[in-house]
gemmi code that builds the backbone of each chain (N, CA, C; Angstrom):
import gemmi

chains = {
    "A": [
        ("UNK", (124.901, 99.660, 69.078), (125.301, 100.083, 67.739), (124.080, 100.635, 67.004)),
        ("UNK", (123.798, 101.912, 67.197), (122.667, 102.480, 66.465), (122.994, 103.907, 66.060)),
        ("UNK", (122.875, 104.163, 64.755), (123.117, 105.496, 64.222), (121.872, 106.340, 64.435)),
        ("UNK", (122.093, 107.626, 64.649), (120.963, 108.541, 64.783), (120.352, 108.792, 63.397)),
        ("UNK", (119.069, 108.520, 63.298), (118.342, 108.853, 62.062), (117.563, 110.131, 62.338)),
        ("UNK", (117.840, 111.152, 61.567), (117.137, 112.428, 61.752), (115.789, 112.364, 61.033)),
        ("UNK", (114.829, 113.093, 61.573), (113.521, 113.084, 60.911), (112.798, 114.412, 61.066)),
        ("UNK", (111.849, 114.597, 60.163), (111.010, 115.794, 60.177), (109.568, 115.429, 60.507)),
        ("UNK", (109.396, 114.347, 61.191), (108.053, 113.811, 61.407), (107.168, 114.794, 62.184)),
        ("UNK", (107.727, 115.357, 63.266), (106.914, 116.253, 64.107), (106.429, 117.449, 63.287)),
        ("UNK", (107.331, 117.983, 62.460), (106.985, 119.160, 61.659), (105.898, 118.837, 60.631)),
        ("UNK", (106.081, 117.728, 59.936), (105.111, 117.337, 58.903), (103.768, 116.995, 59.542)),
        ("UNK", (103.834, 116.330, 60.673), (102.594, 115.935, 61.364), (101.817, 117.171, 61.816)),
        ("UNK", (102.552, 118.163, 62.337), (101.891, 119.396, 62.775), (101.317, 120.155, 61.572)),
        ("UNK", (102.087, 120.171, 60.504), (101.653, 120.870, 59.289), (100.371, 120.251, 58.728)),
        ("UNK", (100.294, 118.919, 58.784), (99.108, 118.224, 58.241), (98.007, 118.056, 59.292)),
        ("UNK", (98.284, 118.567, 60.494), (97.305, 118.473, 61.601), (96.869, 117.023, 61.867)),
        ("UNK", (97.857, 116.177, 62.005), (97.609, 114.759, 62.292), (98.113, 114.478, 63.709)),
        ("UNK", (97.276, 113.902, 64.549), (97.710, 113.581, 65.914), (98.579, 112.319, 65.904)),
        ("UNK", (99.354, 112.156, 66.974), (100.176, 110.938, 67.084), (99.301, 109.700, 67.053)),
        ("UNK", (98.176, 109.797, 67.775), (97.275, 108.646, 67.880), (96.761, 108.228, 66.503)),
        ("UNK", (96.322, 109.202, 65.705), (95.755, 108.814, 64.398), (96.844, 108.326, 63.452)),
        ("UNK", (98.042, 108.922, 63.524), (99.137, 108.426, 62.680), (99.512, 107.003, 63.102)),
        ("UNK", (99.574, 106.795, 64.429), (99.928, 105.467, 64.948), (98.923, 104.417, 64.466)),
        ("UNK", (97.628, 104.763, 64.542), (96.597, 103.811, 64.092), (96.730, 103.530, 62.595)),
        ("UNK", (97.067, 104.565, 61.836), (97.169, 104.404, 60.377), (98.333, 103.499, 59.976)),
        ("UNK", (99.416, 103.539, 60.751), (100.609, 102.757, 60.360), (100.806, 101.505, 61.225)),
        ("UNK", (99.853, 101.243, 62.127), (99.932, 100.029, 62.953), (101.016, 100.073, 64.002)),
        ("UNK", (101.186, 101.246, 64.618), (102.190, 101.384, 65.687), (101.510, 101.939, 66.932)),
        ("UNK", (102.257, 101.947, 68.042), (101.752, 102.556, 69.270), (102.024, 104.055, 69.205)),
        ("UNK", (101.110, 104.852, 69.784), (101.297, 106.312, 69.685), (102.595, 106.774, 70.353)),
        ("UNK", (103.037, 106.038, 71.379), (104.301, 106.415, 72.029), (105.478, 106.228, 71.064)),
        ("UNK", (105.381, 105.215, 70.212), (106.458, 104.946, 69.255), (106.643, 106.143, 68.322)),
        ("UNK", (105.521, 106.730, 67.888), (105.598, 107.927, 67.033), (106.320, 109.048, 67.802)),
        ("UNK", (105.956, 109.217, 69.073), (106.602, 110.247, 69.902), (108.093, 110.004, 70.072)),
        ("UNK", (108.467, 108.741, 70.297), (109.893, 108.429, 70.489), (110.674, 108.613, 69.188)),
        ("UNK", (110.044, 108.336, 68.044), (110.701, 108.579, 66.749), (110.945, 110.088, 66.611)),
        ("UNK", (109.933, 110.872, 66.927), (110.067, 112.335, 66.802), (111.155, 112.881, 67.715)),
        ("UNK", (111.272, 112.309, 68.885), (112.300, 112.773, 69.852), (113.677, 112.204, 69.544)),
        ("UNK", (113.766, 111.340, 68.531), (115.062, 110.745, 68.185), (115.478, 109.647, 69.151)),
        ("UNK", (114.499, 109.114, 69.923), (114.818, 108.060, 70.889), (114.600, 106.667, 70.308)),
        ("UNK", (114.021, 106.618, 69.129), (113.819, 105.317, 68.482), (113.933, 105.500, 66.973)),
        ("UNK", (114.734, 104.639, 66.356), (114.853, 104.643, 64.893), (113.897, 103.613, 64.321)),
        ("UNK", (112.956, 104.047, 63.476), (111.982, 103.072, 62.950), (112.629, 102.110, 61.967)),
        ("UNK", (112.006, 100.940, 61.822), (112.453, 99.995, 60.793), (112.135, 100.598, 59.422)),
        ("UNK", (112.713, 100.038, 58.389), (112.430, 100.508, 57.027), (110.941, 100.356, 56.729)),
        ("UNK", (110.384, 99.253, 57.189), (108.960, 98.978, 56.981), (108.093, 100.103, 57.562)),
        ("UNK", (108.379, 100.471, 58.821), (107.576, 101.517, 59.474), (107.835, 102.883, 58.834)),
        ("UNK", (109.098, 103.171, 58.514), (109.433, 104.460, 57.884), (108.691, 104.599, 56.548)),
        ("UNK", (108.643, 103.516, 55.771), (107.944, 103.550, 54.483), (106.434, 103.722, 54.667)),
        ("UNK", (105.898, 103.073, 55.698), (104.454, 103.210, 55.963), (104.113, 104.655, 56.335)),
        ("UNK", (104.986, 105.270, 57.159), (104.750, 106.660, 57.569), (104.840, 107.585, 56.350)),
        ("UNK", (105.871, 107.353, 55.529), (106.040, 108.180, 54.321), (104.834, 108.023, 53.389)),
        ("UNK", (104.354, 106.800, 53.249), (103.198, 106.544, 52.382), (101.958, 107.248, 52.917)),
        ("UNK", (101.819, 107.243, 54.259), (100.658, 107.896, 54.865), (100.634, 109.384, 54.509)),
        ("UNK", (101.817, 110.023, 54.511), (101.879, 111.456, 54.202), (102.063, 111.709, 52.693)),
        ("UNK", (102.100, 110.639, 51.910), (102.312, 110.735, 50.457), (103.570, 111.535, 50.148)),
        ("UNK", (104.625, 111.168, 50.844), (105.930, 111.818, 50.650), (106.978, 110.733, 50.417)),
        ("UNK", (108.069, 111.067, 49.716), (109.163, 110.093, 49.640), (109.804, 109.939, 51.024)),
        ("UNK", (110.305, 108.754, 51.301), (110.824, 108.489, 52.650), (111.965, 109.438, 53.013)),
        ("UNK", (112.743, 109.865, 52.009), (113.868, 110.764, 52.304), (113.412, 112.176, 52.673)),
        ("UNK", (112.123, 112.489, 52.421), (111.599, 113.793, 52.849), (111.358, 113.801, 54.358)),
        ("UNK", (111.221, 112.621, 54.930), (110.933, 112.505, 56.366), (112.123, 112.021, 57.187)),
        ("UNK", (112.938, 111.146, 56.602), (114.041, 110.530, 57.355), (115.354, 110.722, 56.599)),
        ("UNK", (116.417, 110.977, 57.371), (117.722, 111.179, 56.751), (118.830, 110.815, 57.731)),
        ("UNK", (119.941, 110.345, 57.193), (121.103, 110.074, 58.067), (121.830, 111.372, 58.404)),
        ("UNK", (121.631, 112.410, 57.575), (122.233, 113.724, 57.827), (121.182, 114.629, 58.453)),
        ("UNK", (121.603, 115.592, 59.297), (120.610, 116.526, 59.861), (119.931, 117.320, 58.743)),
        ("UNK", (118.637, 117.554, 58.917), (117.901, 118.336, 57.918), (118.273, 119.813, 58.032)),
        ("UNK", (118.328, 120.492, 56.896), (118.510, 121.946, 56.928), (117.189, 122.565, 57.365)),
        ("UNK", (117.237, 123.735, 58.021), (115.970, 124.401, 58.358), (115.152, 124.636, 57.082)),
        ("UNK", (113.836, 124.474, 57.209), (112.973, 124.564, 56.037), (113.073, 125.932, 55.351)),
        ("UNK", (113.202, 126.976, 56.148), (113.284, 128.340, 55.566), (114.546, 128.451, 54.703)),
        ("UNK", (115.628, 127.821, 55.140), (116.863, 127.844, 54.336), (116.638, 127.137, 53.003)),
        ("UNK", (115.911, 126.010, 53.068), (115.666, 125.256, 51.835), (114.754, 126.041, 50.895)),
        ("UNK", (113.731, 126.697, 51.475), (112.757, 127.415, 50.651), (113.380, 128.678, 50.059)),
        ("UNK", (114.122, 129.417, 50.911), (114.656, 130.708, 50.450), (116.104, 130.615, 49.983)),
        ("UNK", (116.621, 129.396, 49.978), (117.907, 129.155, 49.324), (119.133, 129.696, 50.018)),
        ("UNK", (119.082, 129.899, 51.345), (120.294, 130.356, 52.032), (121.344, 129.256, 51.980)),
        ("UNK", (122.565, 129.631, 51.766), (123.620, 128.625, 51.655), (123.979, 128.091, 53.034)),
        ("UNK", (124.355, 126.816, 53.066), (124.797, 126.217, 54.332), (126.149, 126.780, 54.718)),
        ("UNK", (126.404, 127.016, 56.009), (127.713, 127.550, 56.412), (128.825, 126.550, 56.122)),
    ],
    "B": [
        ("UNK", (102.551, 96.076, 65.394), (101.205, 95.780, 65.871), (100.354, 95.339, 64.684)),
        ("UNK", (99.924, 94.121, 64.683), (99.133, 93.611, 63.566), (97.679, 93.497, 63.994)),
        ("UNK", (96.970, 94.610, 63.862), (95.607, 94.705, 64.402), (94.654, 93.680, 63.789)),
        ("UNK", (94.936, 93.216, 62.563), (94.010, 92.285, 61.913), (93.973, 90.927, 62.621)),
        ("UNK", (95.087, 90.525, 63.248), (95.129, 89.206, 63.876), (94.766, 89.262, 65.356)),
        ("UNK", (94.440, 90.446, 65.870), (94.152, 90.572, 67.297), (92.760, 90.037, 67.624)),
        ("UNK", (92.666, 89.331, 68.733), (91.374, 88.799, 69.168), (90.668, 89.847, 70.028)),
        ("UNK", (89.457, 89.548, 70.408), (88.719, 90.447, 71.293), (89.444, 90.630, 72.623)),
        ("UNK", (90.038, 89.527, 73.112), (90.807, 89.596, 74.363), (91.993, 90.542, 74.205)),
        ("UNK", (92.711, 90.421, 73.058), (93.864, 91.297, 72.804), (93.440, 92.763, 72.830)),
        ("UNK", (92.325, 93.053, 72.165), (91.862, 94.441, 72.075), (91.446, 94.975, 73.441)),
        ("UNK", (90.770, 94.141, 74.235), (90.347, 94.618, 75.563), (91.560, 94.823, 76.472)),
        ("UNK", (92.548, 93.929, 76.369), (93.770, 94.094, 77.176), (94.551, 95.333, 76.734)),
        ("UNK", (94.612, 95.554, 75.420), (95.312, 96.726, 74.881), (94.670, 98.008, 75.400)),
        ("UNK", (93.344, 98.024, 75.411), (92.616, 99.192, 75.908), (92.879, 99.395, 77.400)),
        ("UNK", (92.847, 98.284, 78.135), (93.064, 98.352, 79.587), (94.468, 98.863, 79.911)),
        ("UNK", (95.463, 98.336, 79.193), (96.858, 98.705, 79.471), (97.179, 100.135, 79.042)),
        ("UNK", (96.354, 100.703, 78.172), (96.573, 102.080, 77.726), (95.550, 103.039, 78.320)),
        ("UNK", (94.855, 102.587, 79.366), (93.868, 103.435, 80.038), (94.591, 104.620, 80.690)),
        ("UNK", (94.187, 105.834, 80.341), (94.911, 106.996, 80.885), (94.592, 107.307, 82.351)),
        ("UNK", (93.670, 106.560, 82.968), (93.216, 106.900, 84.327), (94.356, 106.966, 85.355)),
        ("UNK", (95.287, 106.031, 85.282), (96.329, 105.989, 86.317), (97.600, 106.762, 85.983)),
        ("UNK", (97.598, 107.506, 84.880), (98.844, 108.135, 84.409), (99.543, 109.040, 85.407)),
        ("UNK", (98.786, 109.832, 86.215), (99.498, 110.674, 87.190), (100.411, 109.861, 88.128)),
        ("UNK", (100.071, 108.586, 88.346), (100.867, 107.758, 89.278), (102.236, 107.371, 88.713)),
        ("UNK", (102.370, 107.404, 87.377), (103.654, 106.993, 86.782), (104.131, 107.986, 85.719)),
        ("UNK", (103.722, 109.240, 85.884), (104.042, 110.240, 84.853), (105.529, 110.591, 84.803)),
        ("UNK", (106.210, 110.514, 85.936), (107.628, 110.909, 85.963), (108.503, 109.717, 86.350)),
        ("UNK", (109.801, 109.839, 86.026), (110.745, 108.760, 86.361), (110.812, 108.548, 87.878)),
        ("UNK", (110.739, 109.636, 88.646), (110.809, 109.533, 90.112), (109.630, 108.734, 90.660)),
        ("UNK", (108.443, 109.010, 90.127), (107.249, 108.277, 90.591), (107.339, 106.796, 90.214)),
        ("UNK", (107.847, 106.525, 89.016), (107.981, 105.110, 88.598), (108.988, 104.383, 89.499)),
        ("UNK", (110.067, 105.095, 89.859), (111.063, 104.486, 90.773), (110.424, 104.140, 92.108)),
        ("UNK", (109.604, 105.077, 92.624), (108.939, 104.852, 93.923), (108.000, 103.649, 93.836)),
        ("UNK", (107.209, 103.579, 92.757), (106.245, 102.469, 92.613), (106.983, 101.129, 92.555)),
        ("UNK", (108.082, 101.080, 91.780), (108.846, 99.827, 91.678), (109.451, 99.479, 93.043)),
        ("UNK", (109.980, 100.492, 93.747), (110.577, 100.244, 95.072), (109.519, 99.711, 96.045)),
        ("UNK", (108.326, 100.305, 96.010), (107.226, 99.850, 96.885), (106.848, 98.400, 96.533)),
        ("UNK", (106.796, 98.107, 95.238), (106.440, 96.749, 94.795), (107.488, 95.739, 95.259)),
        ("UNK", (108.766, 96.104, 95.139), (109.849, 95.215, 95.598), (109.729, 94.998, 97.110)),
        ("UNK", (109.499, 96.101, 97.846), (109.405, 96.006, 99.315), (108.227, 95.117, 99.728)),
        ("UNK", (107.077, 95.302, 99.064), (105.902, 94.482, 99.396), (106.153, 93.007, 99.079)),
        ("UNK", (106.831, 92.758, 97.945), (107.132, 91.368, 97.559), (108.062, 90.728, 98.587)),
        ("UNK", (109.103, 91.468, 98.987), (110.061, 90.940, 99.974), (109.351, 90.667, 101.305)),
        ("UNK", (108.471, 91.603, 101.692), (107.733, 91.429, 102.958), (106.867, 90.170, 102.904)),
        ("UNK", (106.189, 89.968, 101.774), (105.322, 88.786, 101.667), (106.142, 87.497, 101.596)),
        ("UNK", (107.280, 87.568, 100.900), (108.160, 86.386, 100.851), (108.664, 86.044, 102.259)),
        ("UNK", (109.005, 87.084, 103.035), (109.486, 86.856, 104.409), (108.385, 86.230, 105.261)),
        ("UNK", (107.145, 86.721, 105.074), (106.016, 86.174, 105.837), (105.750, 84.714, 105.464)),
        ("UNK", (105.820, 84.419, 104.162), (105.605, 83.027, 103.711), (106.695, 82.114, 104.290)),
        ("UNK", (107.939, 82.612, 104.287), (109.046, 81.835, 104.864), (108.815, 81.600, 106.358)),
        ("UNK", (108.327, 82.655, 107.046), (108.051, 82.539, 108.484), (106.958, 81.496, 108.741)),
        ("UNK", (105.888, 81.571, 107.906), (104.775, 80.603, 108.052), (105.312, 79.181, 107.848)),
        ("UNK", (106.200, 79.010, 106.866), (106.745, 77.686, 106.555), (107.632, 77.167, 107.694)),
        ("UNK", (108.436, 78.082, 108.253), (109.417, 77.645, 109.263), (108.829, 77.537, 110.678)),
        ("UNK", (107.702, 78.299, 110.928), (107.145, 78.305, 112.286), (106.558, 76.930, 112.619)),
        ("UNK", (106.659, 76.563, 113.874), (106.124, 75.267, 114.308), (104.601, 75.276, 114.357)),
        ("UNK", (104.054, 76.353, 114.955), (102.601, 76.484, 115.027), (102.106, 77.219, 113.782)),
        ("UNK", (100.785, 77.300, 113.608), (100.240, 78.053, 112.478), (100.073, 79.502, 112.882)),
        ("UNK", (100.940, 80.421, 112.433), (100.830, 81.816, 112.852), (99.746, 82.552, 112.054)),
        ("UNK", (98.552, 82.652, 112.678), (97.404, 83.267, 111.998), (97.690, 84.710, 111.603)),
        ("UNK", (98.419, 85.429, 112.488), (98.703, 86.851, 112.208), (99.515, 87.006, 110.915)),
        ("UNK", (100.420, 86.058, 110.682), (101.267, 86.149, 109.474), (100.448, 85.892, 108.210)),
        ("UNK", (99.471, 84.975, 108.316), (98.597, 84.696, 107.164), (97.734, 85.924, 106.848)),
        ("UNK", (97.198, 86.539, 107.920), (96.365, 87.740, 107.734), (97.214, 88.878, 107.158)),
        ("UNK", (98.422, 89.052, 107.692), (99.313, 90.122, 107.208), (99.646, 89.928, 105.719)),
        ("UNK", (99.878, 88.687, 105.313), (100.164, 88.397, 103.894), (98.970, 88.780, 103.031)),
        ("UNK", (97.773, 88.411, 103.492), (96.555, 88.728, 102.736), (96.355, 90.241, 102.644)),
        ("UNK", (96.664, 90.959, 103.727), (96.502, 92.427, 103.740), (97.490, 93.079, 102.771)),
        ("UNK", (98.728, 92.569, 102.727), (99.751, 93.138, 101.839), (99.466, 92.860, 100.364)),
        ("UNK", (98.665, 91.812, 100.126), (98.392, 91.419, 98.743), (97.640, 92.509, 97.965)),
        ("UNK", (96.759, 93.245, 98.656), (95.952, 94.256, 97.973), (96.825, 95.409, 97.431)),
        ("UNK", (97.644, 96.080, 98.289), (98.515, 97.130, 97.728), (99.507, 96.580, 96.707)),
        ("UNK", (99.920, 95.308, 96.872), (100.831, 94.683, 95.902), (100.158, 94.605, 94.533)),
        ("UNK", (98.873, 94.240, 94.512), (98.147, 94.133, 93.237), (97.981, 95.511, 92.598)),
        ("UNK", (97.725, 96.519, 93.438), (97.590, 97.894, 92.915), (98.919, 98.331, 92.288)),
        ("UNK", (100.033, 98.085, 93.007), (101.361, 98.474, 92.501), (101.676, 97.724, 91.193)),
        ("UNK", (101.273, 96.453, 91.123), (101.477, 95.676, 89.886), (100.738, 96.337, 88.719)),
        ("UNK", (99.508, 96.749, 88.980), (98.710, 97.414, 87.945), (99.337, 98.730, 87.504)),
        ("UNK", (99.886, 99.470, 88.469), (100.509, 100.764, 88.132), (101.736, 100.536, 87.244)),
        ("UNK", (102.558, 99.533, 87.577), (103.758, 99.261, 86.752), (103.336, 98.798, 85.353)),
        ("UNK", (102.314, 97.949, 85.286), (101.826, 97.517, 83.971), (101.300, 98.702, 83.163)),
        ("UNK", (100.665, 99.648, 83.850), (100.199, 100.857, 83.166), (101.371, 101.681, 82.660)),
        ("UNK", (102.409, 101.797, 83.488), (103.592, 102.590, 83.110), (104.283, 102.009, 81.878)),
        ("UNK", (104.245, 100.688, 81.755), (104.905, 100.041, 80.602), (103.929, 99.827, 79.451)),
        ("UNK", (102.685, 100.261, 79.608), (101.621, 100.064, 78.616), (101.459, 98.576, 78.295)),
        ("UNK", (101.602, 97.739, 79.326), (101.368, 96.309, 79.149), (102.445, 95.587, 78.372)),
        ("UNK", (103.664, 96.098, 78.474), (104.789, 95.521, 77.710), (104.927, 94.010, 77.918)),
        ("UNK", (104.678, 93.556, 79.161), (104.850, 92.134, 79.460), (103.521, 91.388, 79.513)),
        ("UNK", (102.433, 92.124, 79.593), (101.118, 91.495, 79.734), (100.460, 91.210, 78.391)),
        ("UNK", (100.718, 92.090, 77.423), (100.063, 91.918, 76.124), (100.733, 90.819, 75.322)),
        ("UNK", (99.964, 90.211, 74.421), (100.539, 89.208, 73.529), (101.408, 89.913, 72.491)),
        ("UNK", (102.347, 89.160, 71.932), (103.300, 89.727, 70.968), (102.585, 90.457, 69.825)),
        ("UNK", (101.467, 89.890, 69.353), (100.765, 90.484, 68.212), (100.103, 91.821, 68.548)),
        ("UNK", (99.988, 92.121, 69.846), (99.398, 93.405, 70.241), (100.475, 94.478, 70.455)),
        ("UNK", (101.728, 94.109, 70.234), (102.829, 95.067, 70.407), (103.341, 95.507, 69.040)),
        ("UNK", (103.866, 96.730, 68.972), (104.488, 97.146, 67.716), (105.984, 96.821, 67.769)),
        ("UNK", (106.710, 97.194, 66.702), (108.121, 96.774, 66.599), (108.982, 97.327, 67.741)),
        ("UNK", (108.718, 98.585, 68.164), (109.517, 99.162, 69.255), (109.232, 98.417, 70.564)),
        ("UNK", (107.945, 98.133, 70.818), (107.584, 97.451, 72.052), (108.141, 96.023, 72.083)),
        ("UNK", (108.113, 95.343, 70.938), (108.675, 93.981, 70.879), (110.169, 94.009, 71.200)),
        ("UNK", (110.879, 94.994, 70.624), (112.320, 95.122, 70.896), (112.556, 95.455, 72.370)),
        ("UNK", (111.692, 96.316, 72.913), (111.799, 96.717, 74.326), (111.574, 95.497, 75.234)),
        ("UNK", (110.587, 94.671, 74.886), (110.307, 93.482, 75.688), (111.512, 92.529, 75.680)),
        ("UNK", (112.114, 92.352, 74.494), (113.293, 91.471, 74.418), (114.434, 92.026, 75.264)),
        ("UNK", (114.595, 93.367, 75.259), (115.665, 93.983, 76.063), (115.398, 93.787, 77.560)),
        ("UNK", (114.139, 93.995, 77.957), (113.754, 93.809, 79.372), (114.027, 92.371, 79.812)),
        ("UNK", (113.639, 91.399, 78.978), (113.831, 89.987, 79.346), (115.320, 89.633, 79.413)),
        ("UNK", (116.125, 90.246, 78.541), (117.574, 89.977, 78.576), (118.207, 90.527, 79.859)),
        ("UNK", (117.825, 91.737, 80.234), (118.360, 92.340, 81.467), (117.913, 91.524, 82.682)),
        ("UNK", (116.632, 91.122, 82.687), (116.103, 90.320, 83.803), (116.848, 88.997, 83.917)),
        ("UNK", (117.141, 88.397, 82.771), (117.847, 87.113, 82.770), (119.232, 87.260, 83.414)),
        ("UNK", (119.914, 88.348, 83.073), (121.256, 88.572, 83.668), (121.142, 88.779, 85.180)),
        ("UNK", (120.160, 89.580, 85.587), (119.966, 89.848, 87.019), (119.624, 88.565, 87.765)),
        ("UNK", (118.770, 87.729, 87.148), (118.371, 86.481, 87.812), (119.524, 85.488, 87.904)),
        ("UNK", (120.418, 85.504, 86.921), (121.589, 84.621, 86.991), (122.427, 84.958, 88.223)),
        ("UNK", (122.619, 86.260, 88.448), (123.379, 86.697, 89.625), (122.655, 86.304, 90.916)),
        ("UNK", (121.342, 86.518, 90.935), (120.557, 86.205, 92.137), (120.571, 84.704, 92.430)),
        ("UNK", (120.412, 83.892, 91.389), (120.436, 82.441, 91.564), (121.792, 81.970, 92.072)),
        ("UNK", (122.863, 82.552, 91.510), (124.212, 82.194, 91.967), (124.383, 82.545, 93.445)),
        ("UNK", (123.858, 83.729, 93.849), (123.941, 84.135, 95.260), (123.146, 83.193, 96.145)),
        ("UNK", (121.945, 82.796, 95.679), (121.098, 81.895, 96.476), (121.769, 80.537, 96.664)),
        ("UNK", (122.338, 80.013, 95.575), (123.018, 78.707, 95.656), (124.222, 78.804, 96.588)),
        ("UNK", (125.008, 79.880, 96.439), (126.186, 80.057, 97.306), (125.767, 80.176, 98.766)),
        ("UNK", (124.697, 80.964, 99.001), (124.198, 81.140, 100.370), (123.757, 79.830, 100.979)),
        ("UNK", (123.005, 79.043, 100.208), (122.514, 77.755, 100.715), (123.679, 76.798, 100.992)),
        ("UNK", (124.667, 76.806, 100.116), (125.822, 75.908, 100.320), (126.607, 76.296, 101.574)),
        ("UNK", (126.741, 77.614, 101.801), (127.451, 78.083, 103.005), (126.678, 77.686, 104.262)),
        ("UNK", (125.340, 77.944, 104.227), (124.488, 77.583, 105.372), (124.552, 76.070, 105.609)),
        ("UNK", (124.523, 75.300, 104.519), (124.589, 73.837, 104.626), (125.914, 73.373, 105.198)),
        ("UNK", (126.976, 74.106, 104.866), (128.301, 73.749, 105.378), (128.436, 74.030, 106.855)),
        ("UNK", (127.725, 75.076, 107.329), (127.831, 75.465, 108.753), (126.996, 74.525, 109.621)),
        ("UNK", (125.710, 74.371, 109.265), (124.818, 73.538, 110.094), (124.138, 72.482, 109.257)),
        ("UNK", (124.121, 71.276, 109.696), (123.604, 70.148, 108.922), (122.151, 70.271, 108.519)),
        ("UNK", (121.251, 70.602, 109.470), (119.816, 70.633, 109.192), (119.361, 71.931, 108.534)),
        ("UNK", (120.194, 72.957, 108.643), (119.786, 74.278, 108.160), (119.478, 74.266, 106.665)),
        ("UNK", (120.302, 73.539, 105.894), (120.099, 73.503, 104.446), (118.711, 72.977, 104.106)),
        ("UNK", (118.320, 71.862, 104.754), (117.013, 71.251, 104.478), (115.878, 72.190, 104.889)),
        ("UNK", (116.084, 72.921, 105.997), (115.040, 73.819, 106.497), (114.845, 75.023, 105.575)),
        ("UNK", (115.954, 75.568, 105.050), (115.865, 76.820, 104.292), (115.665, 76.627, 102.790)),
        ("UNK", (115.884, 75.439, 102.282), (115.873, 75.286, 100.824), (114.501, 75.593, 100.209)),
        ("UNK", (113.412, 75.174, 100.873), (112.075, 75.426, 100.313), (111.738, 76.919, 100.305)),
        ("UNK", (111.884, 77.649, 101.439), (111.576, 79.092, 101.384), (112.455, 79.858, 100.397)),
        ("UNK", (113.730, 79.479, 100.320), (114.628, 80.174, 99.382), (114.186, 79.905, 97.940)),
        ("UNK", (113.818, 78.666, 97.655), (113.353, 78.330, 96.305), (112.086, 79.105, 95.943)),
        ("UNK", (111.167, 79.208, 96.915), (109.923, 79.961, 96.668), (110.257, 81.428, 96.400)),
        ("UNK", (111.143, 81.992, 97.239), (111.523, 83.409, 97.077), (112.183, 83.647, 95.722)),
        ("UNK", (113.050, 82.725, 95.324), (113.747, 82.875, 94.031), (112.750, 82.734, 92.875)),
        ("UNK", (111.807, 81.800, 93.013), (110.800, 81.607, 91.959), (109.948, 82.868, 91.788)),
        ("UNK", (109.504, 83.437, 92.914), (108.682, 84.662, 92.857), (109.499, 85.810, 92.251)),
        ("UNK", (110.755, 85.918, 92.662), (111.613, 86.977, 92.124), (111.838, 86.788, 90.622)),
        ("UNK", (112.028, 85.536, 90.220), (112.209, 85.225, 88.803), (110.974, 85.651, 87.991)),
        ("UNK", (109.812, 85.441, 88.587), (108.552, 85.803, 87.941), (108.410, 87.323, 87.826)),
        ("UNK", (108.835, 88.043, 88.879), (108.577, 89.484, 88.927), (109.723, 90.360, 88.410)),
        ("UNK", (110.910, 89.785, 88.277), (112.059, 90.591, 87.851), (111.804, 91.357, 86.541)),
        ("UNK", (111.217, 90.709, 85.498), (110.949, 91.473, 84.269), (110.038, 92.685, 84.501)),
        ("UNK", (109.062, 92.530, 85.397), (108.152, 93.642, 85.693), (108.917, 94.808, 86.316)),
        ("UNK", (109.815, 94.506, 87.262), (110.604, 95.562, 87.911), (111.541, 96.234, 86.910)),
        ("UNK", (112.165, 95.418, 86.070), (113.096, 95.982, 85.069), (112.316, 96.854, 84.079)),
        ("UNK", (111.154, 96.356, 83.643), (110.337, 97.129, 82.689), (109.873, 98.441, 83.314)),
        ("UNK", (109.493, 98.386, 84.597), (109.061, 99.599, 85.296), (110.172, 100.618, 85.399)),
        ("UNK", (111.411, 100.150, 85.629), (112.556, 101.057, 85.747), (112.966, 101.604, 84.374)),
        ("UNK", (112.747, 100.808, 83.316), (113.189, 101.231, 81.981), (112.139, 102.072, 81.244)),
        ("UNK", (110.924, 102.136, 81.782), (109.862, 102.901, 81.104), (110.264, 104.375, 81.006)),
        ("UNK", (109.900, 104.967, 79.884), (110.266, 106.369, 79.647), (109.051, 107.282, 79.804)),
        ("UNK", (109.352, 108.592, 79.902), (108.264, 109.572, 80.029), (107.429, 109.596, 78.747)),
        ("UNK", (106.161, 109.934, 78.932), (105.234, 110.049, 77.805), (105.678, 111.209, 76.908)),
        ("UNK", (105.801, 110.987, 75.581), (106.111, 112.122, 74.702), (104.976, 113.147, 74.743)),
        ("UNK", (105.327, 114.413, 74.892), (104.293, 115.454, 75.024), (103.684, 115.727, 73.651)),
        ("UNK", (102.359, 115.690, 73.605), (101.648, 115.936, 72.338), (101.257, 117.401, 72.264)),
        ("UNK", (101.297, 117.945, 71.050), (100.802, 119.288, 70.812), (99.303, 119.283, 71.142)),
        ("UNK", (98.883, 120.213, 72.032), (97.490, 120.202, 72.506), (96.479, 120.335, 71.370)),
        ("UNK", (96.840, 121.106, 70.344), (95.912, 121.323, 69.224), (95.659, 120.038, 68.451)),
        ("UNK", (96.634, 119.093, 68.513), (96.499, 117.854, 67.742), (96.032, 116.686, 68.594)),
        ("UNK", (96.133, 116.871, 69.920), (95.867, 115.738, 70.816), (94.434, 115.237, 70.697)),
        ("UNK", (93.493, 116.184, 70.471), (92.055, 115.953, 70.337), (91.658, 114.572, 70.515)),
    ],
}
model = gemmi.Model(1)
for chain_id, residues in chains.items():
    chain = gemmi.Chain(chain_id)
    for i, (resn, *xyz) in enumerate(residues, 1):
        res = gemmi.Residue()
        res.name, res.seqid = resn, gemmi.SeqId(i, " ")
        for name, pos in zip(("N", "CA", "C"), xyz):
            atom = gemmi.Atom()
            atom.name, atom.element = name, gemmi.Element(name[0])
            atom.pos, atom.b_iso = gemmi.Position(*pos), 0.0
            res.add_atom(atom)
        chain.add_residue(res)
    model.add_chain(chain)
structure = gemmi.Structure()
structure.add_model(model)
structure.setup_entities()
């Protein structure tokens, strides 16, 4: 019984030029765990999700969502969802 | 992973279990399957040799030497599986993060179910053998118990090795 939690972690991490290893060390997780979260193979606990959001100084909903994220270009340029 | 409470031993074990040196040996699911299969085969071979040594009337020196020879590749295979799981079963709980702790509990639950079936088979087998021949039960009970004990000890390692996943690919520019 596990719902898919969508995330933008890989995108934000690449944008901020943060490696999995350094993010993992910052939030007290294993670097593989960060990779599995990005691949959607592991849903982080609220505690870990909040730590990751705090590390990037973003609200947790900017990184994790129960609904699929819209492409960033659509959000920036305001294209309507189909 | 609560790094503040980790001891020097925890940190050295964590480093050892995450050593990238052996990664080519367990990089793919197929390779991990082969390593686990080899480990199972070596364990069964050594258990058979120990049973033979126990049941033989004389002291079979060749069987003792063969067991000692098999022990070396068995230890290497054990190390490879531990590397593949990043020390899931070897590290202390405080050296694991939340995903690894959950993974360890899942591995132990699967192993427990598998061992229940194996123990039931061993008991049934011994009872059947005991029903057929009077002395056979007494002769076989010790080797079977040893084999079951060793299997009970190693089952989590085999399950963890089979359940290990591929390494998530890191962007080369960030891997630094």
